[in-house]
A tleap script that builds the chain and sets N, CA, C and O, in Angstrom:
source leaprc.protein.ff14SB
mol = sequence {
  NMET ALA LYS GLY TYR SER LYS ASP LEU ARG
  GLU ARG ALA VAL LEU MET VAL GLU GLU GLY
  GLU SER ARG ARG GLU VAL ALA ARG ILE LEU
  HIE LEU ALA PRO SER THR ALA VAL ARG TRP
  LEU ASP ARG TRP GLU ARG THR GLY SER VAL
  ALA ALA LYS PRO GLY THR GLY TYR SER ARG
  SER PRO LEU LYS ALA TYR GLU GLN TRP LEU
  LEU ASP LEU VAL ALA LYS GLU PRO ASP LEU
  THR LEU GLU GLU ILE ARG ASP ARG LEU ARG
  ARG GLU LYS LYS LEU ALA VAL ALA THR SER
  SER VAL TRP ARG PHE TYR ASP ARG HIE LYS
  ALA GLY ALA LEU GLN LEU PHE ASP VAL ALA
  LEU ASP LYS HIE ALA VAL SER ARG LEU ARG
  PRO VAL PRO ALA GLU GLY VAL ALA PRO ALA
  CSER
}
set mol.1.N position { 12.570 135.841 -32.357 }
set mol.1.CA position { 11.384 135.973 -33.164 }
set mol.1.C position { 11.623 137.056 -34.202 }
set mol.1.O position { 12.268 138.063 -33.909 }
set mol.2.N position { 11.113 136.862 -35.405 }
set mol.2.CA position { 11.298 137.820 -36.484 }
set mol.2.C position { 10.482 139.078 -36.235 }
set mol.2.O position { 9.420 139.036 -35.614 }
set mol.3.N position { 10.991 140.180 -36.725 }
set mol.3.CA position { 10.286 141.449 -36.603 }
set mol.3.C position { 9.130 141.461 -37.590 }
set mol.3.O position { 9.268 140.956 -38.704 }
set mol.4.N position { 8.001 142.026 -37.205 }
set mol.4.CA position { 6.829 142.084 -38.065 }
set mol.4.C position { 7.020 143.044 -39.227 }
set mol.4.O position { 7.919 143.885 -39.218 }
set mol.5.N position { 6.169 142.904 -40.217 }
set mol.5.CA position { 6.204 143.792 -41.364 }
set mol.5.C position { 5.638 145.159 -40.990 }
set mol.5.O position { 4.811 145.269 -40.085 }
set mol.6.N position { 6.087 146.194 -41.689 }
set mol.6.CA position { 5.635 147.552 -41.386 }
set mol.6.C position { 4.174 147.750 -41.790 }
set mol.6.O position { 3.646 147.060 -42.663 }
set mol.7.N position { 3.552 148.703 -41.134 }
set mol.7.CA position { 2.158 149.030 -41.454 }
set mol.7.C position { 2.082 149.583 -42.874 }
set mol.7.O position { 1.108 149.339 -43.586 }
set mol.8.N position { 3.109 150.327 -43.286 }
set mol.8.CA position { 3.157 150.892 -44.637 }
set mol.8.C position { 3.097 149.788 -45.687 }
set mol.8.O position { 2.365 149.910 -46.669 }
set mol.9.N position { 3.851 148.722 -45.495 }
set mol.9.CA position { 3.854 147.609 -46.446 }
set mol.9.C position { 2.482 146.942 -46.491 }
set mol.9.O position { 2.000 146.575 -47.563 }
set mol.10.N position { 1.875 146.791 -45.365 }
set mol.10.CA position { 0.537 146.193 -45.298 }
set mol.10.C position { -0.480 147.055 -46.044 }
set mol.10.O position { -1.328 146.552 -46.780 }
set mol.11.N position { -0.369 148.378 -45.833 }
set mol.11.CA position { -1.294 149.300 -46.508 }
set mol.11.C position { -1.084 149.287 -48.019 }
set mol.11.O position { -2.050 149.366 -48.778 }
set mol.12.N position { 0.180 149.186 -48.468 }
set mol.12.CA position { 0.446 149.105 -49.904 }
set mol.12.C position { -0.175 147.844 -50.501 }
set mol.12.O position { -0.704 147.878 -51.612 }
set mol.13.N position { -0.112 146.729 -49.767 }
set mol.13.CA position { -0.705 145.482 -50.256 }
set mol.13.C position { -2.213 145.645 -50.428 }
set mol.13.O position { -2.774 145.211 -51.434 }
set mol.14.N position { -2.866 146.266 -49.454 }
set mol.14.CA position { -4.312 146.476 -49.532 }
set mol.14.C position { -4.643 147.385 -50.713 }
set mol.14.O position { -5.571 147.106 -51.473 }
set mol.15.N position { -3.893 148.462 -50.867 }
set mol.15.CA position { -4.132 149.418 -51.952 }
set mol.15.C position { -3.988 148.738 -53.314 }
set mol.15.O position { -4.796 148.967 -54.214 }
set mol.16.N position { -2.960 147.905 -53.463 }
set mol.16.CA position { -2.745 147.213 -54.732 }
set mol.16.C position { -3.905 146.273 -55.058 }
set mol.16.O position { -4.317 146.179 -56.214 }
set mol.17.N position { -4.427 145.585 -54.062 }
set mol.17.CA position { -5.558 144.680 -54.289 }
set mol.17.C position { -6.802 145.490 -54.631 }
set mol.17.O position { -7.576 145.100 -55.504 }
set mol.18.N position { -6.996 146.608 -53.952 }
set mol.18.CA position { -8.151 147.456 -54.254 }
set mol.18.C position { -8.056 148.046 -55.661 }
set mol.18.O position { -9.076 148.378 -56.265 }
set mol.19.N position { -6.825 148.179 -56.188 }
set mol.19.CA position { -6.631 148.701 -57.544 }
set mol.19.C position { -6.734 147.603 -58.597 }
set mol.19.O position { -6.606 147.878 -59.790 }
set mol.20.N position { -6.966 146.351 -58.165 }
set mol.20.CA position { -7.234 145.294 -59.128 }
set mol.20.C position { -6.245 144.147 -59.178 }
set mol.20.O position { -6.509 143.164 -59.872 }
set mol.21.N position { -5.139 144.217 -58.493 }
set mol.21.CA position { -4.183 143.104 -58.487 }
set mol.21.C position { -4.739 141.957 -57.647 }
set mol.21.O position { -5.511 142.168 -56.712 }
set mol.22.N position { -4.333 140.746 -58.000 }
set mol.22.CA position { -4.726 139.599 -57.169 }
set mol.22.C position { -3.842 139.564 -55.922 }
set mol.22.O position { -2.765 140.159 -55.891 }
set mol.23.N position { -4.306 138.876 -54.921 }
set mol.23.CA position { -3.529 138.759 -53.675 }
set mol.23.C position { -2.188 138.081 -53.925 }
set mol.23.O position { -1.166 138.491 -53.374 }
set mol.24.N position { -2.195 137.065 -54.739 }
set mol.24.CA position { -0.953 136.335 -55.021 }
set mol.24.C position { 0.017 137.190 -55.845 }
set mol.24.O position { 1.230 137.117 -55.650 }
set mol.25.N position { -0.513 137.988 -56.755 }
set mol.25.CA position { 0.350 138.872 -57.541 }
set mol.25.C position { 0.959 139.945 -56.643 }
set mol.25.O position { 2.131 140.287 -56.797 }
set mol.26.N position { 0.177 140.477 -55.711 }
set mol.26.CA position { 0.690 141.455 -54.741 }
set mol.26.C position { 1.813 140.829 -53.925 }
set mol.26.O position { 2.840 141.466 -53.688 }
set mol.27.N position { 1.627 139.607 -53.501 }
set mol.27.CA position { 2.658 138.906 -52.729 }
set mol.27.C position { 3.934 138.786 -53.550 }
set mol.27.O position { 5.028 139.007 -53.031 }
set mol.28.N position { 3.805 138.438 -54.823 }
set mol.28.CA position { 4.985 138.301 -55.686 }
set mol.28.C position { 5.697 139.640 -55.847 }
set mol.28.O position { 6.921 139.712 -55.735 }
set mol.29.N position { 4.935 140.697 -56.110 }
set mol.29.CA position { 5.518 142.025 -56.328 }
set mol.29.C position { 6.216 142.536 -55.070 }
set mol.29.O position { 7.295 143.124 -55.154 }
set mol.30.N position { 5.610 142.315 -53.912 }
set mol.30.CA position { 6.158 142.835 -52.651 }
set mol.30.C position { 7.121 141.850 -51.973 }
set mol.30.O position { 7.592 142.106 -50.865 }
set mol.31.N position { 7.406 140.742 -52.630 }
set mol.31.CA position { 8.332 139.729 -52.083 }
set mol.31.C position { 7.842 139.187 -50.740 }
set mol.31.O position { 8.581 139.137 -49.758 }
set mol.32.N position { 6.576 138.786 -50.733 }
set mol.32.CA position { 5.954 138.196 -49.543 }
set mol.32.C position { 5.524 136.772 -49.863 }
set mol.32.O position { 5.380 136.397 -51.026 }
set mol.33.N position { 5.325 136.000 -48.830 }
set mol.33.CA position { 4.708 134.683 -49.020 }
set mol.33.C position { 3.241 134.926 -49.384 }
set mol.33.O position { 2.605 135.803 -48.800 }
set mol.34.N position { 2.697 134.171 -50.331 }
set mol.34.CA position { 1.288 134.363 -50.681 }
set mol.34.C position { 0.352 134.270 -49.472 }
set mol.34.O position { -0.626 135.012 -49.374 }
set mol.35.N position { 0.664 133.358 -48.561 }
set mol.35.CA position { -0.200 133.207 -47.378 }
set mol.35.C position { -0.208 134.471 -46.531 }
set mol.35.O position { -1.209 134.776 -45.883 }
set mol.36.N position { 0.902 135.213 -46.529 }
set mol.36.CA position { 0.970 136.455 -45.760 }
set mol.36.C position { 0.030 137.486 -46.349 }
set mol.36.O position { -0.750 138.105 -45.625 }
set mol.37.N position { 0.098 137.676 -47.667 }
set mol.37.CA position { -0.791 138.643 -48.321 }
set mol.37.C position { -2.251 138.245 -48.142 }
set mol.37.O position { -3.098 139.101 -47.888 }
set mol.38.N position { -2.548 136.973 -48.270 }
set mol.38.CA position { -3.924 136.502 -48.103 }
set mol.38.C position { -4.426 136.792 -46.688 }
set mol.38.O position { -5.554 137.252 -46.513 }
set mol.39.N position { -3.592 136.526 -45.680 }
set mol.39.CA position { -3.994 136.793 -44.286 }
set mol.39.C position { -4.226 138.281 -44.057 }
set mol.39.O position { -5.205 138.667 -43.418 }
set mol.40.N position { -3.328 139.120 -44.578 }
set mol.40.CA position { -3.487 140.563 -44.398 }
set mol.40.C position { -4.796 141.047 -45.010 }
set mol.40.O position { -5.520 141.833 -44.399 }
set mol.41.N position { -5.097 140.578 -46.218 }
set mol.41.CA position { -6.317 141.017 -46.889 }
set mol.41.C position { -7.567 140.457 -46.207 }
set mol.41.O position { -8.588 141.142 -46.138 }
set mol.42.N position { -7.501 139.250 -45.715 }
set mol.42.CA position { -8.630 138.705 -44.945 }
set mol.42.C position { -8.872 139.556 -43.701 }
set mol.42.O position { -10.013 139.873 -43.366 }
set mol.43.N position { -7.794 139.918 -43.027 }
set mol.43.CA position { -7.918 140.757 -41.823 }
set mol.43.C position { -8.504 142.119 -42.190 }
set mol.43.O position { -9.346 142.649 -41.465 }
set mol.44.N position { -8.066 142.682 -43.305 }
set mol.44.CA position { -8.578 143.980 -43.768 }
set mol.44.C position { -10.083 143.893 -44.012 }
set mol.44.O position { -10.835 144.784 -43.616 }
set mol.45.N position { -10.516 142.818 -44.665 }
set mol.45.CA position { -11.946 142.659 -44.963 }
set mol.45.C position { -12.771 142.444 -43.697 }
set mol.45.O position { -13.898 142.931 -43.602 }
set mol.46.N position { -12.219 141.717 -42.723 }
set mol.46.CA position { -12.954 141.438 -41.476 }
set mol.46.C position { -12.995 142.631 -40.535 }
set mol.46.O position { -14.039 142.930 -39.954 }
set mol.47.N position { -11.853 143.324 -40.378 }
set mol.47.CA position { -11.746 144.344 -39.325 }
set mol.47.C position { -11.578 145.769 -39.833 }
set mol.47.O position { -11.803 146.730 -39.097 }
set mol.48.N position { -11.182 145.900 -41.094 }
set mol.48.CA position { -10.906 147.234 -41.622 }
set mol.48.C position { -9.546 147.754 -41.192 }
set mol.48.O position { -9.248 148.936 -41.368 }
set mol.49.N position { -8.724 146.888 -40.634 }
set mol.49.CA position { -7.409 147.293 -40.146 }
set mol.49.C position { -6.336 146.399 -40.745 }
set mol.49.O position { -6.541 145.202 -40.946 }
set mol.50.N position { -5.181 147.009 -41.026 }
set mol.50.CA position { -4.034 146.229 -41.478 }
set mol.50.C position { -2.958 146.185 -40.405 }
set mol.50.O position { -1.888 145.616 -40.618 }
set mol.51.N position { -3.234 146.776 -39.265 }
set mol.51.CA position { -2.247 146.804 -38.177 }
set mol.51.C position { -1.927 145.385 -37.729 }
set mol.51.O position { -2.778 144.496 -37.767 }
set mol.52.N position { -0.695 145.193 -37.309 }
set mol.52.CA position { -0.273 143.882 -36.820 }
set mol.52.C position { -1.043 143.543 -35.552 }
set mol.52.O position { -1.412 144.421 -34.773 }
set mol.53.N position { -1.273 142.267 -35.367 }
set mol.53.CA position { -1.903 141.831 -34.120 }
set mol.53.C position { -0.951 142.099 -32.968 }
set mol.53.O position { 0.267 142.056 -33.145 }
set mol.54.N position { -1.493 142.374 -31.796 }
set mol.54.CA position { -0.589 142.586 -30.662 }
set mol.54.C position { 0.174 141.311 -30.345 }
set mol.54.O position { -0.306 140.203 -30.582 }
set mol.55.N position { 1.379 141.493 -29.802 }
set mol.55.CA position { 2.195 140.338 -29.428 }
set mol.55.C position { 1.554 139.569 -28.287 }
set mol.55.O position { 0.510 139.956 -27.761 }
set mol.56.N position { 2.185 138.497 -27.924 }
set mol.56.CA position { 1.643 137.660 -26.866 }
set mol.56.C position { 1.889 138.242 -25.484 }
set mol.56.O position { 1.357 137.743 -24.492 }
set mol.57.N position { 2.692 139.292 -25.417 }
set mol.57.CA position { 2.943 139.902 -24.114 }
set mol.57.C position { 4.176 139.338 -23.454 }
set mol.57.O position { 4.962 138.628 -24.082 }
set mol.58.N position { 4.341 139.651 -22.208 }
set mol.58.CA position { 5.509 139.265 -21.443 }
set mol.58.C position { 5.533 137.761 -21.231 }
set mol.58.O position { 4.544 137.175 -20.788 }
set mol.59.N position { 6.636 137.150 -21.539 }
set mol.59.CA position { 6.795 135.719 -21.347 }
set mol.59.C position { 7.231 135.453 -19.904 }
set mol.59.O position { 8.179 136.071 -19.420 }
set mol.60.N position { 6.563 134.563 -19.233 }
set mol.60.CA position { 6.883 134.273 -17.837 }
set mol.60.C position { 7.694 132.986 -17.724 }
set mol.60.O position { 7.354 131.958 -18.310 }
set mol.61.N position { 8.746 133.072 -16.975 }
set mol.61.CA position { 9.620 131.923 -16.801 }
set mol.61.C position { 9.043 130.980 -15.753 }
set mol.61.O position { 8.527 131.436 -14.733 }
set mol.62.N position { 9.124 129.669 -15.989 }
set mol.62.CA position { 8.685 128.727 -14.961 }
set mol.62.C position { 9.589 128.793 -13.727 }
set mol.62.O position { 9.222 128.285 -12.667 }
set mol.63.N position { 10.757 129.408 -13.854 }
set mol.63.CA position { 11.683 129.531 -12.729 }
set mol.63.C position { 11.255 130.635 -11.762 }
set mol.63.O position { 11.753 130.693 -10.638 }
set mol.64.N position { 10.349 131.501 -12.177 }
set mol.64.CA position { 9.891 132.596 -11.316 }
set mol.64.C position { 9.345 132.059 -9.990 }
set mol.64.O position { 9.556 132.667 -8.940 }
set mol.65.N position { 8.658 130.943 -10.034 }
set mol.65.CA position { 8.078 130.353 -8.814 }
set mol.65.C position { 9.157 129.909 -7.828 }
set mol.65.O position { 8.888 129.770 -6.634 }
set mol.66.N position { 10.377 129.686 -8.321 }
set mol.66.CA position { 11.474 129.212 -7.475 }
set mol.66.C position { 12.567 130.270 -7.330 }
set mol.66.O position { 13.710 129.951 -7.003 }
set mol.67.N position { 12.211 131.518 -7.573 }
set mol.67.CA position { 13.182 132.610 -7.578 }
set mol.67.C position { 14.030 132.663 -6.309 }
set mol.67.O position { 15.259 132.645 -6.381 }
set mol.68.N position { 13.383 132.728 -5.158 }
set mol.68.CA position { 14.145 132.852 -3.916 }
set mol.68.C position { 14.988 131.614 -3.648 }
set mol.68.O position { 16.122 131.724 -3.183 }
set mol.69.N position { 14.450 130.450 -3.935 }
set mol.69.CA position { 15.191 129.207 -3.744 }
set mol.69.C position { 16.456 129.213 -4.603 }
set mol.69.O position { 17.530 128.834 -4.135 }
set mol.70.N position { 16.327 129.642 -5.859 }
set mol.70.CA position { 17.479 129.679 -6.763 }
set mol.70.C position { 18.520 130.698 -6.316 }
set mol.70.O position { 19.720 130.432 -6.384 }
set mol.71.N position { 18.069 131.859 -5.861 }
set mol.71.CA position { 19.007 132.880 -5.384 }
set mol.71.C position { 19.724 132.409 -4.122 }
set mol.71.O position { 20.931 132.605 -3.979 }
set mol.72.N position { 18.985 131.792 -3.211 }
set mol.72.CA position { 19.594 131.269 -1.981 }
set mol.72.C position { 20.585 130.137 -2.292 }
set mol.72.O position { 21.637 130.027 -1.662 }
set mol.73.N position { 20.232 129.314 -3.261 }
set mol.73.CA position { 21.090 128.188 -3.634 }
set mol.73.C position { 22.466 128.685 -4.079 }
set mol.73.O position { 23.489 128.153 -3.647 }
set mol.74.N position { 22.492 129.682 -4.923 }
set mol.74.CA position { 23.761 130.199 -5.429 }
set mol.74.C position { 24.500 130.985 -4.352 }
set mol.74.O position { 25.731 131.009 -4.334 }
set mol.75.N position { 23.758 131.625 -3.456 }
set mol.75.CA position { 24.413 132.345 -2.359 }
set mol.75.C position { 25.130 131.355 -1.438 }
set mol.75.O position { 26.222 131.637 -0.943 }
set mol.76.N position { 24.504 130.185 -1.212 }
set mol.76.CA position { 25.114 129.171 -0.340 }
set mol.76.C position { 26.216 128.395 -1.041 }
set mol.76.O position { 27.224 128.045 -0.427 }
set mol.77.N position { 26.023 128.126 -2.325 }
set mol.77.CA position { 26.982 127.316 -3.083 }
set mol.77.C position { 27.359 128.035 -4.384 }
set mol.77.O position { 26.866 127.675 -5.453 }
set mol.78.N position { 28.219 129.035 -4.300 }
set mol.78.CA position { 28.512 129.849 -5.485 }
set mol.78.C position { 29.284 129.131 -6.587 }
set mol.78.O position { 29.375 129.658 -7.696 }
set mol.79.N position { 29.838 127.961 -6.329 }
set mol.79.CA position { 30.609 127.257 -7.352 }
set mol.79.C position { 29.781 126.281 -8.190 }
set mol.79.O position { 30.341 125.534 -8.993 }
set mol.80.N position { 28.469 126.279 -8.016 }
set mol.80.CA position { 27.633 125.374 -8.810 }
set mol.80.C position { 27.674 125.768 -10.284 }
set mol.80.O position { 27.703 126.951 -10.622 }
set mol.81.N position { 27.677 124.777 -11.142 }
set mol.81.CA position { 27.582 125.049 -12.577 }
set mol.81.C position { 26.109 125.122 -12.956 }
set mol.81.O position { 25.233 124.732 -12.185 }
set mol.82.N position { 25.855 125.628 -14.153 }
set mol.82.CA position { 24.470 125.704 -14.627 }
set mol.82.C position { 23.848 124.311 -14.701 }
set mol.82.O position { 22.679 124.126 -14.360 }
set mol.83.N position { 24.630 123.342 -15.143 }
set mol.83.CA position { 24.118 121.976 -15.242 }
set mol.83.C position { 23.754 121.421 -13.855 }
set mol.83.O position { 22.743 120.736 -13.703 }
set mol.84.N position { 24.580 121.721 -12.855 }
set mol.84.CA position { 24.298 121.243 -11.497 }
set mol.84.C position { 23.033 121.896 -10.947 }
set mol.84.O position { 22.233 121.243 -10.276 }
set mol.85.N position { 22.858 123.165 -11.228 }
set mol.85.CA position { 21.634 123.856 -10.779 }
set mol.85.C position { 20.423 123.256 -11.478 }
set mol.85.O position { 19.395 123.011 -10.846 }
set mol.86.N position { 20.543 123.019 -12.784 }
set mol.86.CA position { 19.454 122.401 -13.533 }
set mol.86.C position { 19.101 121.030 -12.964 }
set mol.86.O position { 17.926 120.693 -12.820 }
set mol.87.N position { 20.130 120.239 -12.639 }
set mol.87.CA position { 19.900 118.911 -12.072 }
set mol.87.C position { 19.230 118.993 -10.705 }
set mol.87.O position { 18.362 118.181 -10.385 }
set mol.88.N position { 19.635 119.975 -9.897 }
set mol.88.CA position { 19.002 120.156 -8.585 }
set mol.88.C position { 17.533 120.550 -8.733 }
set mol.88.O position { 16.686 120.080 -7.974 }
set mol.89.N position { 17.233 121.400 -9.693 }
set mol.89.CA position { 15.833 121.772 -9.954 }
set mol.89.C position { 15.019 120.538 -10.312 }
set mol.89.O position { 13.906 120.354 -9.820 }
set mol.90.N position { 15.572 119.705 -11.160 }
set mol.90.CA position { 14.863 118.503 -11.586 }
set mol.90.C position { 14.655 117.558 -10.405 }
set mol.90.O position { 13.570 117.004 -10.229 }
set mol.91.N position { 15.698 117.379 -9.600 }
set mol.91.CA position { 15.649 116.427 -8.495 }
set mol.91.C position { 14.817 116.943 -7.316 }
set mol.91.O position { 13.974 116.220 -6.783 }
set mol.92.N position { 15.056 118.189 -6.914 }
set mol.92.CA position { 14.426 118.702 -5.694 }
set mol.92.C position { 13.088 119.396 -5.924 }
set mol.92.O position { 12.231 119.391 -5.041 }
set mol.93.N position { 12.903 119.980 -7.072 }
set mol.93.CA position { 11.665 120.735 -7.340 }
set mol.93.C position { 10.813 120.098 -8.424 }
set mol.93.O position { 9.742 120.606 -8.757 }
set mol.94.N position { 11.287 118.987 -8.976 }
set mol.94.CA position { 10.557 118.264 -10.033 }
set mol.94.C position { 10.248 119.164 -11.225 }
set mol.94.O position { 9.171 119.082 -11.815 }
set mol.95.N position { 11.211 120.030 -11.575 }
set mol.95.CA position { 11.040 120.964 -12.679 }
set mol.95.C position { 12.143 120.722 -13.702 }
set mol.95.O position { 13.324 120.902 -13.408 }
set mol.96.N position { 11.752 120.319 -14.888 }
set mol.96.CA position { 12.722 120.076 -15.962 }
set mol.96.C position { 12.830 121.333 -16.820 }
set mol.96.O position { 11.855 121.760 -17.439 }
set mol.97.N position { 14.017 121.915 -16.848 }
set mol.97.CA position { 14.270 123.097 -17.667 }
set mol.97.C position { 15.597 122.926 -18.391 }
set mol.97.O position { 16.410 122.079 -18.021 }
set mol.98.N position { 15.810 123.723 -19.408 }
set mol.98.CA position { 17.071 123.696 -20.142 }
set mol.98.C position { 18.116 124.509 -19.385 }
set mol.98.O position { 17.789 125.406 -18.608 }
set mol.99.N position { 19.361 124.176 -19.629 }
set mol.99.CA position { 20.460 124.926 -19.018 }
set mol.99.C position { 20.377 126.396 -19.417 }
set mol.99.O position { 20.703 127.274 -18.619 }
set mol.100.N position { 19.942 126.670 -20.645 }
set mol.100.CA position { 19.830 128.054 -21.104 }
set mol.100.C position { 18.785 128.826 -20.293 }
set mol.100.O position { 18.931 130.034 -20.106 }
set mol.101.N position { 17.744 128.162 -19.814 }
set mol.101.CA position { 16.737 128.821 -18.968 }
set mol.101.C position { 17.352 129.228 -17.638 }
set mol.101.O position { 17.066 130.305 -17.115 }
set mol.102.N position { 18.191 128.366 -17.099 }
set mol.102.CA position { 18.870 128.682 -15.840 }
set mol.102.C position { 19.786 129.877 -16.057 }
set mol.102.O position { 19.837 130.791 -15.234 }
set mol.103.N position { 20.511 129.863 -17.178 }
set mol.103.CA position { 21.403 130.984 -17.493 }
set mol.103.C position { 20.608 132.290 -17.566 }
set mol.103.O position { 21.006 133.285 -16.960 }
set mol.104.N position { 19.489 132.300 -18.302 }
set mol.104.CA position { 18.694 133.528 -18.440 }
set mol.104.C position { 18.153 133.996 -17.097 }
set mol.104.O position { 18.099 135.198 -16.834 }
set mol.105.N position { 17.753 133.057 -16.247 }
set mol.105.CA position { 17.255 133.442 -14.925 }
set mol.105.C position { 18.316 134.218 -14.165 }
set mol.105.O position { 18.049 135.309 -13.661 }
set mol.106.N position { 19.519 133.661 -14.080 }
set mol.106.CA position { 20.575 134.329 -13.322 }
set mol.106.C position { 21.060 135.594 -14.024 }
set mol.106.O position { 21.473 136.545 -13.361 }
set mol.107.N position { 21.016 135.617 -15.317 }
set mol.107.CA position { 21.408 136.814 -16.050 }
set mol.107.C position { 20.451 137.973 -15.737 }
set mol.107.O position { 20.873 139.125 -15.639 }
set mol.108.N position { 19.155 137.655 -15.581 }
set mol.108.CA position { 18.162 138.684 -15.226 }
set mol.108.C position { 18.320 139.167 -13.792 }
set mol.108.O position { 17.902 140.280 -13.472 }
set mol.109.N position { 18.910 138.361 -12.928 }
set mol.109.CA position { 18.977 138.667 -11.498 }
set mol.109.C position { 20.373 139.069 -11.036 }
set mol.109.O position { 20.760 138.770 -9.906 }
set mol.110.N position { 21.123 139.735 -11.884 }
set mol.110.CA position { 22.468 140.170 -11.485 }
set mol.110.C position { 22.334 141.227 -10.403 }
set mol.110.O position { 21.728 142.280 -10.603 }
set mol.111.N position { 22.913 140.919 -9.257 }
set mol.111.CA position { 22.899 141.864 -8.135 }
set mol.111.C position { 23.850 141.337 -7.080 }
set mol.111.O position { 24.208 140.160 -7.092 }
set mol.112.N position { 24.254 142.195 -6.178 }
set mol.112.CA position { 25.143 141.905 -5.063 }
set mol.112.C position { 25.692 140.502 -4.950 }
set mol.112.O position { 26.798 140.235 -5.421 }
set mol.113.N position { 24.948 139.598 -4.335 }
set mol.113.CA position { 25.443 138.250 -4.050 }
set mol.113.C position { 25.715 137.468 -5.333 }
set mol.113.O position { 26.541 136.555 -5.341 }
set mol.114.N position { 25.029 137.819 -6.404 }
set mol.114.CA position { 25.207 137.050 -7.628 }
set mol.114.C position { 26.496 137.385 -8.355 }
set mol.114.O position { 26.867 136.689 -9.300 }
set mol.115.N position { 27.181 138.427 -7.940 }
set mol.115.CA position { 28.462 138.711 -8.568 }
set mol.115.C position { 29.441 137.582 -8.282 }
set mol.115.O position { 30.317 137.300 -9.100 }
set mol.116.N position { 29.304 136.937 -7.135 }
set mol.116.CA position { 30.121 135.757 -6.847 }
set mol.116.C position { 29.816 134.665 -7.859 }
set mol.116.O position { 30.713 133.956 -8.315 }
set mol.117.N position { 28.545 134.539 -8.203 }
set mol.117.CA position { 28.130 133.542 -9.190 }
set mol.117.C position { 28.786 133.822 -10.531 }
set mol.117.O position { 29.238 132.896 -11.205 }
set mol.118.N position { 28.843 135.106 -10.930 }
set mol.118.CA position { 29.457 135.465 -12.202 }
set mol.118.C position { 30.916 135.018 -12.243 }
set mol.118.O position { 31.377 134.495 -13.258 }
set mol.119.N position { 31.636 135.219 -11.155 }
set mol.119.CA position { 33.034 134.819 -11.102 }
set mol.119.C position { 33.137 133.307 -11.224 }
set mol.119.O position { 33.962 132.803 -11.985 }
set mol.120.N position { 32.308 132.578 -10.481 }
set mol.120.CA position { 32.325 131.117 -10.539 }
set mol.120.C position { 31.951 130.637 -11.938 }
set mol.120.O position { 32.552 129.696 -12.456 }
set mol.121.N position { 30.964 131.282 -12.545 }
set mol.121.CA position { 30.527 130.893 -13.874 }
set mol.121.C position { 31.640 131.127 -14.879 }
set mol.121.O position { 31.906 130.271 -15.723 }
set mol.122.N position { 32.293 132.276 -14.795 }
set mol.122.CA position { 33.385 132.571 -15.712 }
set mol.122.C position { 34.501 131.535 -15.572 }
set mol.122.O position { 35.060 131.078 -16.569 }
set mol.123.N position { 34.820 131.171 -14.334 }
set mol.123.CA position { 35.882 130.189 -14.100 }
set mol.123.C position { 35.520 128.861 -14.748 }
set mol.123.O position { 36.358 128.250 -15.411 }
set mol.124.N position { 34.274 128.404 -14.566 }
set mol.124.CA position { 33.850 127.130 -15.134 }
set mol.124.C position { 33.774 127.218 -16.650 }
set mol.124.O position { 34.189 126.289 -17.342 }
set mol.125.N position { 33.252 128.317 -17.175 }
set mol.125.CA position { 33.127 128.457 -18.624 }
set mol.125.C position { 34.500 128.445 -19.274 }
set mol.125.O position { 34.695 127.797 -20.302 }
set mol.126.N position { 35.448 129.152 -18.687 }
set mol.126.CA position { 36.791 129.203 -19.254 }
set mol.126.C position { 37.433 127.824 -19.216 }
set mol.126.O position { 38.084 127.419 -20.180 }
set mol.127.N position { 37.259 127.095 -18.111 }
set mol.127.CA position { 37.892 125.779 -18.027 }
set mol.127.C position { 37.276 124.808 -19.029 }
set mol.127.O position { 37.970 123.919 -19.523 }
set mol.128.N position { 35.988 124.959 -19.341 }
set mol.128.CA position { 35.359 124.076 -20.318 }
set mol.128.C position { 35.765 124.438 -21.743 }
set mol.128.O position { 35.787 123.572 -22.618 }
set mol.129.N position { 36.083 125.700 -21.983 }
set mol.129.CA position { 36.401 126.145 -23.329 }
set mol.129.C position { 37.885 126.025 -23.661 }
set mol.129.O position { 38.264 126.095 -24.830 }
set mol.130.N position { 38.718 125.848 -22.658 }
set mol.130.CA position { 40.152 125.756 -22.886 }
set mol.130.C position { 40.447 124.491 -23.680 }
set mol.130.O position { 39.990 123.412 -23.302 }
set mol.131.N position { 41.209 124.599 -24.786 }
set mol.131.CA position { 41.493 123.412 -25.587 }
set mol.131.C position { 42.381 122.422 -24.827 }
set mol.131.O position { 43.292 122.820 -24.101 }
set mol.132.N position { 42.112 121.172 -24.999 }
set mol.132.CA position { 42.908 120.124 -24.368 }
set mol.132.C position { 43.909 119.637 -25.405 }
set mol.132.O position { 43.515 119.196 -26.484 }
set mol.133.N position { 45.212 119.711 -25.089 }
set mol.133.CA position { 46.216 119.294 -26.078 }
set mol.133.C position { 46.150 117.785 -26.303 }
set mol.133.O position { 45.797 117.019 -25.406 }
set mol.134.N position { 46.496 117.385 -27.513 }
set mol.134.CA position { 46.535 115.959 -27.851 }
set mol.134.C position { 47.684 115.308 -27.092 }
set mol.134.O position { 48.631 115.980 -26.684 }
set mol.135.N position { 47.593 114.007 -26.910 }
set mol.135.CA position { 48.649 113.288 -26.184 }
set mol.135.C position { 49.985 113.475 -26.866 }
set mol.135.O position { 50.091 113.386 -28.089 }
set mol.136.N position { 51.007 113.735 -26.063 }
set mol.136.CA position { 52.359 113.880 -26.588 }
set mol.136.C position { 52.646 115.238 -27.175 }
set mol.136.O position { 53.761 115.483 -27.636 }
set mol.137.N position { 51.653 116.149 -27.173 }
set mol.137.CA position { 51.848 117.490 -27.734 }
set mol.137.C position { 51.890 118.458 -26.577 }
set mol.137.O position { 50.979 118.488 -25.750 }
set mol.138.N position { 52.942 119.250 -26.516 }
set mol.138.CA position { 53.062 120.244 -25.434 }
set mol.138.C position { 52.090 121.379 -25.694 }
set mol.138.O position { 51.932 121.815 -26.834 }
set mol.139.N position { 51.420 121.872 -24.617 }
set mol.139.CA position { 50.486 122.984 -24.814 }
set mol.139.C position { 51.227 124.233 -25.274 }
set mol.139.O position { 52.374 124.463 -24.890 }
set mol.140.N position { 50.566 125.034 -26.098 }
set mol.140.CA position { 51.159 126.276 -26.610 }
set mol.140.C position { 51.253 127.286 -25.480 }
set mol.140.O position { 50.392 127.316 -24.600 }
set mol.141.N position { 52.293 128.114 -25.497 }
set mol.141.CA position { 52.442 129.111 -24.445 }
set mol.141.C position { 51.909 130.439 -24.881 }
set mol.141.O position { 51.952 131.403 -24.117 }
savepdb mol mol.pdb
quit
């Protein structure tokens, strides 16, 4: 997600409009989208504040509900790939998630037993990334 604009920039936009510039002209001068300047000024008129709205807060993973199951799964079967774990979630827990979600879950839970998972993951990742030589071409040493 992009970083929000500074409060200073927002205040300058308000000051320029109060000094007589149009909202669209302020947007052009400050290199903003016109809709951004219009929203800031509307917010200023409604609330008296140019501060950014608070973020949405902490994002919760749908995998949190299956945390212990996922940790136990990798402890029992440390050679599973991310795709295999994703497929098991879909089949056994009826939860469809992206492989990247599975990766982030395990990345957040690095601890003792999961170090085995890291080794297994590295082994699988390396084998998938290793170039396959064309037929009749000897692999480079």
